[in-house]
C-alpha positions in Angstrom: -41.4 -31.5 46.9 -40.2 -34.4 49.0 -41.0 -33.9 52.7 -42.2 -30.4 52.1 -38.8 -28.9 51.6 -38.1 -26.6 48.7 -35.5 -27.4 46.0 -32.8 -25.1 47.2 -32.5 -27.0 50.5 -32.0 -30.3 48.7 -29.3 -28.6 46.5 -27.5 -27.3 49.6 -27.6 -30.8 51.3 -26.3 -32.4 48.1 -23.5 -29.8 47.9 -22.5 -30.3 51.6 -22.5 -34.0 51.3 -21.1 -34.6 47.8 -18.4 -32.0 47.4 -16.2 -33.2 50.3 -16.6 -36.9 49.3 -15.6 -36.1 45.7 -12.6 -34.1 47.0 -11.3 -37.1 49.1 -11.9 -39.4 46.2 -9.9 -37.2 43.9 -7.1 -37.1 46.4 -7.1 -40.9 46.6 -6.8 -41.1 42.8 -4.0 -38.5 42.8 -2.0 -40.3 45.6 -2.9 -43.8 44.4 0.8 -44.8 43.8 1.6 -43.8 47.4 -1.4 -45.8 48.8 -3.9 -42.9 48.8 -4.8 -41.1 51.9 -5.7 -42.9 55.1 -9.2 -43.3 56.4 -8.5 -41.0 59.3 -7.3 -38.2 57.1 -10.2 -38.9 54.7 -12.6 -38.4 57.6 -10.9 -35.3 58.8 -11.0 -33.8 55.3 -14.7 -34.7 54.8 -15.7 -33.1 58.1 -13.6 -30.0 57.5 -14.8 -29.5 53.9 -18.4 -30.1 54.9 -18.0 -27.5 57.6 -16.5 -25.0 55.2 -19.2 -25.6 52.6 -21.9 -25.4 55.3 -20.6 -22.0 56.5 -20.5 -20.7 53.0 -24.1 -21.8 52.4 -25.1 -20.0 55.6 -23.3 -16.9 54.6 -24.9 -17.0 51.2 -28.4 -17.3 52.7 -27.7 -14.5 55.2 -26.7 -12.1 52.4 -30.1 -12.7 50.6 
């Protein structure tokens, strides 16, 4: 595997990075007529959602 990391770590990184960005993109599409969401709120949402997903991944690994 790339850089000696197993596949589950790459899946977690993909989940932590892609899920928040897709959520912000979906909100921009939903609120397109009102101008979408601002860059500031987009950044806040990405950081908050990445943190939540990160904590969920950690809790999942601790339970195993």
